Phi, psi and omega in degrees: 000316180297319180296321181296317179295318179299317181297318179294320179296320179297321179296314179299318180297319180296320178296317179297320180296316180296320179296320179297317179297316181297313181296322178297317179295318182297311183287333176295320184271342180299326180289346181264359181293147187298327179258115183254150181241136175224144177267141182219137180298130182211205183301318181267008177072348178216049180289127185268131173255137178238117184256118176279118183278150182293141178258343188244354181301130182093353177235293179286334179208162184303141181272350180258139186304309185297317181294321179293314180299318180295318181299315181293319178299321179295320177300311183296326181294337181274358184254123177280164180297140180272158182290331186298138179258002181249162178277130178297137179274327179229139174242130167255121186225154178278171183220031177276182174304146186302325182296337181266310189243357185299321181293322177296314181301325184295336181298324182265324180298326182296339179292347177274353182298130178078005179272174181259025181291130181243343186218137178238121171270119187246121179254138177209163179276172173256114180270341189253339183225140170296136187217143172227130182107200187233132187234125177249169185259148175276353184293147174268346177202153174246136183262138168225172176300343178271000179122188181272146174244120182290139172276128186291157180299335178305331181304318180292325179293322180293331180300339181270352184277154176297145175075004175258142179221139173277121184209100180283338179295324177286321184288322192299312181277352188284131183263341191299325179274314182304322186297337183273342188297312180300326177299317179292316181299321184294331185251339178224080189303333183259018183297143170250153187233158170229097183276128182227119170275127184253116175266197182295133178227135174282177187300317180293321178294325175297316179297317179297318179297317178301321179294320178295317177299319181298320178295333186272353185276145166213182186295342182253017181244139174233148179252122180250123180246115187270109191217124165263155181267220186296156185236124165063042170254159172302154191310306184292322177296319179297317179300320179295314179297317182292323178298321178297315179298315182295318180296320178297322178293313181294332177272003181056038183271087184288346177273310181298327185292338179299327182269358180283158179272085178219158170286149174054051179300330181288327175293317181294316179302319180296317182285335174291322174298318179297316181296318179297320181297325185259358181071027178276132186253134183276151177219127177280121180262329182197139171227140174199170172224174186298332178295331178291337181268311187270338186087347178273109186253016182283326180206105190242165174240137184265147181224142177222153172238113183232132177247147175247126188242148186237268198296338181259004177291127186303319183294331180280323180297327184273062179272068178205169178259023177299129183278114182256009185244136178285166178298325179295321180292321178296316179299321180296318179293321178294324177294323176297316180298316181290316180299325179297312181296317181299313182294322179294323178293315187280320189242344183072020181244163183269128178292136179242089183293139179257075182235130186250013180301118182299333178293333180280353179267350179285144182277131178218154166287138185218137169239142172245126182243132177248135174232155178220119183055038178080000181252144179301134180237353178163142179204115180220148177188180175252127175285319182270151179281080185261348180221157173303149186308312184298316179294320181296319177297312181299309185294321181283337173296317177297314182296318181295324183279329190233348188238001178288115186294348180280345187225157170285164181295146176297139179253162181297326184292335182256359186300323181293339181268351182279135172248141186248136176232139179243135175240121177258120192258146166282166181290129179302140179234146176303136186209180178250156178300318182299318181291323178296317179297317181298318184266356184051054186269159169297148191225140171236130172245135177225134174216107186063231180271000184255151179177171180197166178224151169236133175292159181303326184290348176295335178300337179293329180264324180250080187282336179279123183303318180297316178297319180301308185287324177295320178295319180295320177300313181296323177301324180276004181075025183247163174303149188296338179259023184301331182294344178267356180281130181296340180276350180275128178270135183241128179231153177232158175207164176248173183211144167264116188243131177207153183212180181286000000 
C-alpha cells in the first residue's frame, strides 16, 4: 500500500515538473512574439494596444533608425520636383529590398511632401499563404525603426464589411505593406494607416471592394498599392512583360491586368475600377528593374512608380461641353483623321502628323465616327483620356475604318464617300439615369465585366429614354433592363462634336 501511494506521488510530482517547465518556456517566448500587447489606461480603464512588430527591419531595410532615415532621405534627395500640381489619390509602389526598389518608390512617395494627407490605406498581396478575400490586422499600431504608426479607426469599420477578415497570421510575415511604412513616416510623420492584404477576388468582389474604398476616401486619404512587376526573367523579356502591365494600368484595363505578371493583380484591378469611377488619371513616374541596380540582367524583378491624379487634372476640371477649339483646329484634326486612313489604305503604314499645337498634346477621350450616305460605317474610341488628342484621333481613325467588328474594312473605292466626325469627351462621372435623360448626355453602363457606351449624339436617333437605355444594355451584352439594376454603374460625359 505504501509503495502504491509513493508511486502515485512520484507521478503527480513528475506532472507538476513538466507543467512548470512548459509554462516557463511559454511565458519566456511569449514576449518574443512579433505582435505584443500592452494594457494602457483609457476610456474603459483597460484599453488594449496591440503592436505589430517589424518582420523585415535589418534585412529588407536598415534596422537602425538613423541608418534608415538617412537611406530614405538620400532617395528623396535624388528625386526632382514633379510637374503635377495635384496630390496623387492612388500610389502604385514596389516592395522589394530598399537597395533594389527604394529609389523607384521614392519618386511617387515624395509627391506627398507638404500635403495634408493624414491617412494611408495600404493594399498588398500575400506572399506566404494562399489567400482569397481581404485581410485586416488586429493591431492598433505597427512598429518600425522610425517609431509606431497608428492604425486608423477605419480599420475597425472595415472589420464589419463583407469579405473582410481579421487575420494576424497572414499579416505578420508579410513584407509588402511593412516595406512602405518608413517612406510614409519619413515624409508624413503623423500618418495613420489601414493595412489590407488582398487575396483573390472575382470581378464582383473587386467592384464591391472599390465601392468600399470609395466610401472611405476623403481629401486627407491616400491609397497605396504595393506591387512588384515581373519576377526573374532575362532583362529584355522582363521589360516587355512589365511594359504590358504598365500599359494596362495606364489604360485603366481592370480586366487585362488580371492576366499580367504582377503582384496583387486583384488589388490593382479593384483600384482601376475605383479610378475609373472617380475620373482619376494614372501617370508613370518611374520604371526600373533590379538589373538596373545590380548590373545582373540574367533574372530581374520589375518596379514601377505610378500616381493617379484627380481634381487638378485639366481634363477632369473641364467637365463641360464648352467648345475650346477654333474652326481651324477642328479642320486640322479632321485632316489628320482622313490622311491617316488614306495612308493606311495605300501604304499600310501609320501616319505621323507634324503638328505642334500644345492643345493637341492634352489627353482626352476621343471617338472617331465614319458615315456613308448618312449610315454608320464605323465608330471606335477611348472613353478615358489615355492618349494625347492628336494620337487618339489618329489611332481611332484607323480603328474605326478597319477594326470595327460590325463592319468590313473601308476600301479605297468608297473613301471619297466616307464622312468623318470626331467627338472629344469629358471624363465620365458617376451619375443618375434621370440626370442623363434630362441633359441628353453621353452614357456608360457597367455591370461586372460587361458594359457599353453611347455618345451624346445617339440621342438624336434614340429619342425615347427607355429605348435608349434598353438598346445600350443590349449593346453591352446585358439584359435590356440592366440600367434599373442596382449593381449596374452609370456614368455620364459630354462631348465636343464636329465633322466634315
